[in-house]
C-alpha positions as CSV (number, residue, x, y, z in Angstrom):
1,M,36.8,33.6,34.1
2,S,35.0,29.9,33.8
3,S,31.3,30.9,34.1
4,P,29.7,32.4,31.0
5,I,26.9,34.6,33.1
6,L,30.0,36.0,35.5
7,K,31.6,37.0,32.1
8,K,28.4,38.5,30.9
9,F,28.3,40.5,34.3
10,Q,31.7,41.5,33.9
11,D,31.4,43.0,30.6
12,Q,28.0,44.5,31.3
13,I,29.6,46.3,34.3
14,I,32.9,47.7,32.5
15,Q,30.8,48.7,29.6
16,A,28.4,50.8,31.9
17,G,31.8,52.1,33.3
18,Q,32.9,53.3,30.0
19,S,29.7,54.7,28.9
20,K,28.9,56.6,32.6
21,E,25.9,54.4,32.7
22,V,24.3,53.5,35.9
23,L,23.2,49.7,36.3
24,R,20.2,49.0,38.6
25,I,20.8,45.2,39.7
26,T,17.5,43.5,39.9
27,G,16.1,40.0,40.5
28,S,12.4,39.3,40.3
29,G,11.7,42.8,41.0
30,S,9.5,41.9,44.0
31,K,10.9,44.9,46.4
32,D,11.4,47.6,43.3
33,W,8.7,49.7,45.3
34,Y,11.3,49.7,48.4
35,G,13.6,52.6,48.3
36,N,13.8,56.0,46.0
37,A,12.4,56.1,42.6
38,L,14.3,53.4,40.3
39,K,16.6,54.5,37.6
40,G,19.4,53.0,35.4
41,Q,19.6,50.0,33.2
42,T,18.7,46.7,34.6
43,L,21.4,44.1,35.5
44,S,19.0,41.0,36.0
45,T,20.4,38.4,38.5
46,K,17.8,35.7,37.4
47,E,20.1,33.7,35.4
48,Y,22.6,33.0,38.1
49,A,20.8,30.4,40.6
50,G,21.3,27.7,42.5
51,I,22.0,26.3,45.8
52,L,26.0,25.9,46.0
53,N,26.7,24.3,49.2
54,Y,24.4,23.2,52.2
55,Q,25.8,21.7,55.5
56,P,22.6,21.5,57.6
57,D,25.0,19.9,60.5
58,E,27.3,23.0,60.3
59,L,24.0,25.2,60.0
60,V,25.0,27.3,56.8
61,I,23.9,27.4,53.2
62,T,25.6,29.0,50.4
63,V,23.6,30.4,47.6
64,K,24.0,32.2,44.4
65,S,22.3,35.7,44.4
66,G,19.5,34.9,41.7
67,T,18.1,31.7,43.4
68,P,14.4,32.0,44.3
69,L,13.9,32.7,48.3
70,K,10.9,29.9,48.2
71,E,13.3,27.6,46.8
72,V,15.8,28.0,49.4
73,E,13.3,27.8,52.3
74,A,11.9,24.6,51.0
75,A,15.4,22.8,50.9
76,L,15.9,24.3,54.6
77,A,12.5,22.8,55.8
78,E,13.1,19.5,54.4
79,K,15.9,19.4,57.0
80,G,14.0,20.9,59.7
81,Q,15.9,24.2,59.5
82,Q,14.9,27.9,58.3
83,F,16.0,31.5,58.2
84,A,15.0,32.4,61.8
85,F,15.0,36.4,61.1
86,E,11.8,35.6,58.8
87,P,12.6,37.6,55.7
88,P,9.5,39.1,53.7
89,H,9.1,37.7,50.3
90,F,6.8,40.4,48.9
91,G,6.1,38.5,45.9
92,P,6.2,35.1,44.7
93,N,9.4,35.0,43.1
94,A,11.6,36.9,45.4
95,T,15.3,35.8,45.5
96,I,18.2,35.8,47.9
97,G,19.7,38.8,46.1
98,G,16.6,40.8,46.8
99,M,16.4,39.5,50.4
100,I,20.1,40.4,51.1
101,G,19.7,43.9,49.3
102,A,16.9,44.8,51.1
103,G,18.2,43.7,54.4
104,L,14.6,43.3,55.6
105,A,13.5,40.9,58.6
106,G,10.0,39.9,59.8
107,P,8.5,39.0,63.4
108,G,11.0,36.9,64.5
109,R,14.0,39.3,64.4
110,V,13.2,40.6,67.8
111,G,14.1,36.8,69.3
112,V,17.0,36.2,67.1
113,G,18.5,39.2,65.2
114,G,18.2,40.7,62.2
115,L,19.4,39.2,58.6
116,R,23.0,41.1,59.0
117,D,23.5,39.2,62.1
118,F,23.5,35.6,59.8
119,V,25.7,36.5,56.8
120,L,28.8,34.9,57.1
121,G,30.5,35.4,53.8
122,T,29.8,36.9,50.1
123,K,31.3,37.0,47.1
124,I,30.7,40.0,45.0
125,M,31.5,41.9,41.8
126,D,32.6,45.4,42.4
127,G,31.8,48.4,40.0
128,Q,35.1,47.7,38.0
129,G,34.2,44.0,37.3
130,Q,36.7,42.7,39.8
131,I,35.3,39.6,41.8
132,M,36.1,39.6,45.6
133,D,35.4,37.3,48.3
134,F,35.0,38.2,52.3
135,G,34.4,36.4,55.1
136,G,33.6,32.5,55.4
137,T,31.1,29.8,56.2
138,V,31.9,29.8,59.9
139,M,31.1,32.8,62.6
140,K,34.4,32.7,64.2
141,N,36.0,33.3,60.6
142,V,36.2,37.1,61.3
143,A,38.8,38.1,58.3
144,G,36.7,40.9,56.0
145,Y,33.6,39.6,58.0
146,D,32.4,43.4,58.3
147,V,32.5,43.8,54.6
148,S,30.1,40.9,54.1
149,R,27.9,42.5,56.4
150,L,27.6,46.0,54.3
151,M,25.8,44.2,51.6
152,P,22.7,43.7,53.4
153,G,20.5,46.8,53.3
154,S,22.3,48.4,50.1
155,L,20.0,47.8,47.8
156,G,22.5,47.0,45.0
157,T,24.1,50.5,45.4
158,L,27.9,49.0,46.3
159,A,28.3,45.8,44.3
160,L,26.8,43.1,42.6
161,L,26.3,40.6,45.1
162,L,27.1,36.8,43.3
163,D,27.2,34.3,46.0
164,V,26.3,34.6,50.2
165,S,26.8,32.2,52.8
166,I,24.2,32.4,55.4
167,K,23.4,30.8,59.1
168,V,20.6,28.9,59.4
169,L,19.0,27.6,62.5
170,P,16.6,24.6,63.6
171,V,12.7,25.1,63.5
172,A,11.7,25.0,67.2
173,A,10.1,22.0,68.8
174,A,6.8,23.9,69.7
175,T,5.2,27.3,68.6
176,A,2.2,28.7,70.0
177,T,0.7,32.3,69.9
178,V,-1.9,33.9,72.3
179,S,-3.4,37.1,72.6
180,V,-5.7,39.5,74.5
181,Q,-7.1,42.8,74.1
182,M,-5.2,45.6,75.9
183,E,-4.5,49.3,75.6
184,Q,-1.5,50.5,73.9
185,S,0.6,51.8,77.0
186,K,-0.3,48.6,78.7
187,A,0.9,46.5,75.8
188,I,4.0,48.3,75.4
189,H,4.6,47.7,79.1
190,L,3.9,43.8,79.1
191,M,5.8,42.9,76.0
192,N,8.9,44.4,77.7
193,L,8.4,43.0,81.0
194,L,7.5,39.5,79.5
195,A,10.9,40.4,77.2
196,S,12.8,40.5,80.3
197,Q,12.0,37.4,82.0
198,P,13.0,33.8,80.9
199,W,9.9,33.2,78.7
200,P,10.3,31.8,75.2
201,L,8.8,35.0,73.7
202,N,9.8,34.9,70.1
203,A,7.7,37.8,68.6
204,S,5.2,40.2,69.4
205,A,2.7,42.3,67.9
206,W,-0.1,45.0,68.9
207,A,-2.6,46.8,66.5
208,G,-5.3,49.1,67.5
209,E,-5.6,52.6,68.3
210,N,-5.9,53.3,72.1
211,L,-7.3,49.7,72.8
212,G,-6.2,46.6,70.6
213,T,-4.9,43.5,70.5
214,L,-1.6,42.1,71.9
215,Y,-0.4,39.1,70.1
216,L,2.8,37.0,71.6
217,R,4.2,34.1,69.8
218,L,6.1,31.5,72.0
219,S,9.0,29.3,70.5
220,G,10.9,26.8,72.3
221,A,10.8,23.2,73.9
222,K,7.4,22.3,74.4
223,A,7.5,22.2,78.1
224,A,8.4,25.9,78.2
225,V,5.9,26.8,75.5
226,Q,3.3,25.2,77.6
227,S,4.1,26.8,80.9
228,A,3.8,30.3,79.3
229,I,0.6,29.3,77.7
230,S,-0.7,28.4,81.3
231,S,1.0,31.2,82.8
232,F,-0.2,33.8,80.5
233,S,-3.7,32.6,80.5
234,K,-4.1,32.6,84.3
235,T,-2.2,36.0,84.9
236,Y,-3.4,38.0,81.9
237,G,-6.3,36.3,80.3
238,M,-4.7,35.6,77.1
239,Q,-6.2,33.2,74.7
240,L,-4.5,30.4,72.7
241,M,-5.1,30.8,68.8
242,A,-5.5,28.0,66.2
243,D,-2.2,27.3,64.9
244,D,-3.4,27.8,61.5
245,D,-4.9,31.2,62.5
246,A,-1.8,32.0,64.2
247,R,0.3,31.2,61.2
248,A,-1.5,32.9,58.8
249,F,-1.6,36.3,61.1
250,W,2.4,36.4,61.4
251,T,2.9,35.6,57.9
252,S,0.3,38.6,56.9
253,L,2.7,40.7,59.2
254,R,5.7,39.6,57.4
255,E,4.3,40.3,53.8
256,Q,2.2,43.5,55.0
257,T,-1.0,41.4,53.4
258,H,-3.0,42.0,56.7
259,S,-5.7,44.3,56.6
260,W,-3.7,47.1,58.7
261,F,-1.7,47.7,56.0
262,N,-4.2,48.7,53.9
263,R,-4.3,52.9,53.6
264,S,-5.4,56.0,51.5
265,Q,-3.4,57.2,48.3
266,S,-2.5,60.3,50.6
267,E,-0.8,58.5,53.3
268,N,2.4,57.0,53.5
269,L,3.5,53.9,55.6
270,W,5.9,55.2,58.3
271,R,8.4,52.7,59.7
272,M,9.8,54.1,63.3
273,A,12.7,52.6,64.8
274,L,12.5,53.5,68.4
275,P,13.6,52.3,72.1
276,S,11.3,49.5,73.0
277,T,9.8,51.4,75.8
278,T,8.8,54.6,74.2
279,E,5.4,55.4,75.5
280,T,2.4,55.5,73.2
281,L,2.9,58.4,70.7
282,S,0.1,61.2,69.7
283,I,-0.1,60.4,66.2
284,A,-3.5,60.0,64.8
285,G,-5.3,56.9,63.6
286,E,-4.2,52.9,64.1
287,T,-1.0,52.1,65.0
288,L,1.0,48.7,64.6
289,I,3.5,47.7,67.0
290,E,6.1,45.3,66.7
291,W,9.3,43.6,68.0
292,H,8.5,44.0,71.7
293,G,7.9,48.0,70.9
294,G,11.1,48.6,69.0
295,Q,9.5,48.6,65.6
296,R,6.3,51.0,65.1
297,W,4.3,51.2,61.9
298,Y,2.0,54.4,61.5
299,K,-0.3,55.6,58.1
300,S,0.1,59.3,57.9
301,N,0.3,62.2,55.4
302,Q,2.0,64.0,58.0
303,A,5.2,66.0,57.0
304,A,8.2,64.0,56.5
305,K,10.4,66.4,58.5
306,E,7.9,66.1,61.1
307,M,7.7,62.6,61.3
308,K,11.5,62.1,61.2
309,A,12.1,65.0,63.9
310,L,9.7,63.0,66.4
311,A,11.8,59.8,65.6
312,Q,14.9,61.5,66.5
313,S,13.8,63.4,69.5
314,L,12.8,60.0,71.1
315,G,16.2,58.2,70.0
316,G,15.0,56.7,66.8
317,H,14.5,57.1,63.3
318,A,11.8,57.0,61.1
319,S,11.4,56.3,56.9
320,A,8.4,56.5,54.7
321,F,8.5,52.5,54.1
322,R,5.7,52.7,51.6
323,S,4.7,56.0,49.7
324,A,3.1,57.0,46.2
325,D,5.8,60.0,46.3
326,K,9.3,58.9,45.6
327,N,10.9,61.8,47.1
328,A,14.3,61.2,49.1
329,A,13.2,63.2,51.8
330,L,11.0,60.5,52.9
331,L,13.7,58.6,53.6
332,S,16.1,58.8,56.4
333,S,19.6,59.0,56.0
334,L,23.0,59.0,58.2
335,K,23.2,62.9,57.6
336,D,19.7,63.3,59.4
337,N,21.0,62.5,62.8
338,P,23.8,64.4,64.8
339,L,24.7,61.3,66.4
340,T,25.7,59.6,63.0
341,A,26.3,62.5,60.6
342,A,29.9,61.8,61.0
343,L,29.8,58.3,59.4
344,A,28.3,59.9,56.2
345,P,32.1,60.5,54.8
346,V,33.0,56.9,55.9
347,E,29.8,55.8,53.7
348,D,30.7,57.7,50.9
349,R,34.5,56.6,50.8
350,L,33.2,52.7,51.1
351,R,31.1,53.5,47.8
352,K,34.1,55.1,46.0
353,T,36.1,52.1,46.9
354,F,34.1,49.6,45.6
355,D,32.2,51.7,42.6
356,P,34.8,54.5,41.7
357,Q,33.1,55.1,38.6
358,G,29.4,55.3,40.1
359,V,28.3,52.3,38.1
360,F,25.7,51.2,40.6
361,A,24.6,54.7,41.6
362,T,21.4,54.7,41.4
363,G,20.3,56.8,44.4
364,R,17.8,54.3,46.0
365,L,19.2,54.9,49.4
366,I,19.9,58.7,49.2
């Protein structure tokens, strides 16, 4: 093994397997709060950093897992490109490995797809210290492609991510945000109506109780964006936001620094994934809706069983995204839903294949 840092990773993994220890993979720790309680000895990727290959003409970048996310985004911005799914940082030193492990996406997800859709290939080290390559650097390379897509959202419980190739997209020629006060039920209907029409609608959000504010972000060709601004103003009375205010607003949603996310210690921040046309839910307090109605946030101390049952009855699922109580019952799993329960044994076999000795079995997803 040519790289000293890779040899260090291998030695640590093999030693952990022999001594029956659990390793917790970490970069900057910006997402340590996400998932179940932390346990295990740390395996830090911070020394394993750098951009391995960036081909702007091919819209692909290959990066080591310990590379700071802001460094990669700066390199993309120089070429007028971006991670269009808008991954949240949740800290100034967030890494690419943490981005992949968390598998989260921001407001732009509804317009372009999630992080998993952009992963082209990965190099990993399994629970026995073996290096494996999956996928490639182009979308048409399907050999092992699905294995690469297992890494997003795995929170380091499957294998150690070494390198990842990610598809990037050009920054749009024009972007604008419009807003209007509107009742929640009408906002849900309008978001879905406009999303079904050929408008350059890139992101949407609504915040309030019964009455709140609907925000729509337009992104695309200048003529298309201007046409939408004019039409939405005349038809719905929407107002154009100043560019700086709009950028600050969408960033605050992505990073959850918006005042809406302030909550009491007794409240969990519940994230519900629902069919976008689902009507207003009778949950007390303010609601934040994103992704044209497909992602909904609630601050509530209601029992986890009730919140998860409600989401399931509507064809979705719910998890406590942020909580002071690191209780596994707050997170959704495949076993919670009859439609996905049959996949639980498949998940278990995958874990045992990649990590037969349970080196990465930290329980953050259980």
